[in-house]
N, C-alpha and C positions, 0 to 999 in steps of 0.2 A: 591405466594409471591416471590419466587426466580426469576420468570420472571419479576415481577414488579421492583425488585431491579436492575436487569440487564438492564432494559430499562432506569431507572433513571440514572444509572452510564454511560450508553452510551450517554444520553442527556447531562450530565455534562461534559463528555469528549469533545463533540462537542462544547459546549459553551466555555469551557476553551481554545479550539483551536482557536475559533473566537475572543476571548476576546482581545488579543493584537492588532488585526486590528481595533476592535471597539474602543478601548481605545485611539488609536493614530489618529483616524479620526479627521480632522480639520473642523471647521466651514468655510463657504465660506469666511468670513472676515479674518480669520487666514490664510487660504490657500493663499489668494491673497497677503497678507503682506509677506508671506514666499517666494513665487515663482515668483511674478511679476517682481522683479528686474532682473531676468534672461531673460526676454523677451524684445526684442528690435524691432524697426521698421527698415526695410531694404529699402533704397531708391536707386534704380539703375539709372544711368545717361548715356547718349550717349556721343559721342566724343565732342559735342558742350556744354556739361554740362546740357543738358535739362533732366528733370525728366521723366522717362519712366513709372512710376507707383510706387507702393509700396507693400511691403510684410512684413513678420515678421521673426524673427529668435530667437533661444533659445541658451543661453550660456550653453555649456555642459562640458567645462573645461576652465582653465585660458586662456583667449585670443582666444578661439575657440567657434564658434557658428554653429548651423545647421539651414539650411533653405531649401526650395524647389528650385531645379535648375531652374524651370520655372520662378521664381521670377527674375532671373538674365538675362532673355532673352535680347539680343542685347545690353547689358550694357558694357561700357568700364571703368566705375568707380562705386564705391559703397560707400554709407554713412550709418552708423548706427546712429539711433536717439532714445533717451529715455528721455522723458520730454524735458528739454532745452539743453541737452548734445548731441553733435554730434561728431562722430569719423569716420575717414576713415577706410575702410576695403578692403580686397582682397580675391579672391578665393584661397582656400587652396587645397581642393580635391573635384573633381566632381564625383558623382555616377549617371550618367544620366539614367541608366536602372531603378533605384529605385526612381529617382527624388529627391535625397538628395544631397545637396552640403554643404561642410564645409567651413566656412569663418574664416579669421584670422584678428585680430587687435592687435596693440601693446600697446594700452593705455586703455584697458578695466578696469573699476573700479573693486574693490576687492569684489564686491557682489558675493555671493556664487553661483556656477553653479547649474543647475538643477540636481537632483538625478535621474538617469535613472532606472526605475523599472526593476527588473531581472526576473519577471514573466509575463506571458501573461495575460491581463485583462480578466475578466469574463463578459459574457452577463448579463445585469441587474445591474451591478455596476455603481455607480455615476461617472461622468466624468466632468471635468471643462476645458474649452478652454480659453486661454489667447492669445491675438494677437492684430492686428490693422485693424479690418474690416473697409473698406472704408477710411483707414488712421487714424481712431480714436484709437490711441494707448492706451495700458493698458486697453483694454476692456475684461471683464470677462463674460462668459456665461456658463450655465451648462445644463446637460442632462444625458442620460444613454448610456451605451454601448448597442447598439441595435442588433448588429450582429458581428461575426468574419468571414471575408470572406477568404477562403483558396483556393489554387489551387488544381490540381488533385493529387499532391504529399502530400497534407495535410499541406502544409506550409502556415502560415498566411501572407496575402498580404495587406489586408485593415482592419482597425478597423472602423466599421460603428457606428456612434454616432448620437444622437438627439440634442446634443449641437449645437446651431446655429453658423455658420461661414459664412463669406461673402468675396467678393474680398478684398484682403489686409490681410486676415487671413492666407494665404498660408505661411507655414514655422513656424507658431506659435505652442505653446505647448498645448498638451492635457494631463491633470494631473488627477491622482486618488485622493481619499479623504485624503490620507496621503501626498499629494503634490509631489508625484513621477511622473516623466515624463513617460507616457505610449505611446505617439504617437506624430507625427508631422502633424498638420492639413494641408490637401492637396487638397481636392476636395469637391465640393458640386454639387448636382443635382438641377438644377433650374427648371423653368417652373412651371407646376402644382404640382411638387413633394414637399412634406413637410418633413423637418427634415431628409433628406437623405444626410448625410455628412460623409466624409471619412478621415481617418488619416493613415499615414504609421507607422508601428510598431517602437517604440523607440529602440527595441533590435537591429535594423539594424544600428544604429548610430555608434556602435563600429567597424563596418565593412567598413565604408565609406573610411578611409584612404587607406586601402589595395585595395579596389575596385577602388578608385580614381586613384591610381598609375597605375593600369592596363588600365583604360580608357585614361589617359593622354599618356601612352606609345603607345597605339593603335592609338591615334590621331597623334602623332609624326611620327609613322610608315607609316600611310596612307596619310597624308597631303603632297601634292606636290605643293608648291607655284611656280608661274611662275617667272622666273629669271628677266623678264622685267616688271612685274606688279608692280605698286606702292602700297605699303601697305596702305590700306584704313584708318587704325586707328593707334593710338599710340602703341608702343611696351611696354613690361614689364607689361602687364595687366593680364597675367595668369602665376602663378608660384606656385610651391609647397614649402613645408617647407624644402625639401631636396635640392632644387636647385634654387637659386635666379637668374634665367636667363629667357629671353623671349622664347616663342616658335619660331619655324623656321620662321613663318610669323606673322606679327602683325595682331591682330584680336580682336573681342569683348572679354569681360572678361570671357564669357562662350564659347570661341572658341574651347575648348576641349569638350564642350557640346553644339553643335550648335543647339540651341532650338528656337522655336517660340512658341506662346501660343494661345490656344483656347480662354481663358479668364484668368484674373489674378488669379482666384482661382480654376477654374473648372479642369484644367489639363495642362500639358505641352506637346508639340509635338516636336519631333526631326526628321527632314527629313533625311531618310537614302538614301545614294547615290545608294544603291543596291536594294532598295524597288521599284519594278516595278509593284506592284499590283495596279489596277485602283482605283481611289478615290471612296470611298463608298463600296468597295467590302467587307471589314471586317464587316461593319455595316450590309450588306445584309447577310453575313454568320452568324453573331450573331443572326439575326432575324430568319434565317432558323433553327438554333440550338434550339432556344427558342420554335419555332413552333413544332419541332420534339419531344422535351422533355416535355414541360409543357403547352404551350399556346394552347388553344382551338380556339382562334380567332387570327386575324392578329396582330403580334407584331410590336412594334416600338422601334428602338434602339437609345439611346442617349449617346454620347461620354462623359466619365468622366475621362479618363486618357489615355495618349499616350506617349510611350517611343520609342526608336529606334526599329522598327519592331514589336512593341507590342501595341495593343490598348485594352482598357477596356470600356465596355458599360454597362449601365443599359438597359434592354429590357423589356418594359412594354407591357402587353397584355390587350386587351380591356375588358377582364373579371376580371381585377383587380390584376392579378398575375404579378410578375416581377422577373427577374433574373439578376444577375451580371455575365457578360460573358467576358472572356479574349481571344483575338485573336492574334495568333503569327504564323508567317510563313505559313499563309494560313489555319491554324487550330484553331478552337474556342473550348473553354471548359468553363463550368460553374464554377464559384467560389462559393463553397458551404458556 
């Protein structure tokens, strides 16, 4: 009898612990109405004003938004759009290593910014993605957190989700059932893969300004423009909230983050001047790691993320197994 009472009390305690979260869960309709005003379309343009593509961004504080840096590739100007409203925006802080860039605009409506979750999501919990796939703004999709991918140090690097995303979703919001921002939708594995989509952890957002200041200082330190070269693009395109001045040389809006892109959603690449590794070497190393650790048959690597000196691959084996592998400085490791 005593054991039965103890079991009942334990079950009641667990239920009461979960009850606040269950009570505050929103329906998809309620969630969309609550958080969608914080999600905008990002339209990057070149020096001729031509549209280079589109992405998404999430308002995280008054006048500040977060997007993926690869959305801004080769851009000299930015426009934010939501429904029929358009606003000019500019780069505030770049964090190229994590592919997160903070944008700034002066006339953002007073809609509430997204509330960033303070806890790491759990595998199996519901997740909702809001963004502009293929430019279709204010698109809602849902799915589950299917995995949490960590590095060798145990640090969370990617949130794997089944919620569908497409080119244009980059920089959009991944929300939990309470409408809290848990990730920034960043990458999708195409081809024959199904529902293999990835987001960067929302907890990283708070670190973007500090990391951005370091990235911009490093750019200013290493960039050595020619005294005779004519600046190719207009000045005053990159500035921080601390100093409204151009960089030493006029450059695209992401000149502090010199990026190109594999695809608008799949990942961004940033060519490092010091990276002398031959093309495809990291992919080969990732395949060799997969073969040594898990694959009983010949593996095939697919690039899903590329930062300065760092590449991330999904490595599929013919026997149906797959790994997520991160390669850095000639060394590859599995993200568990």
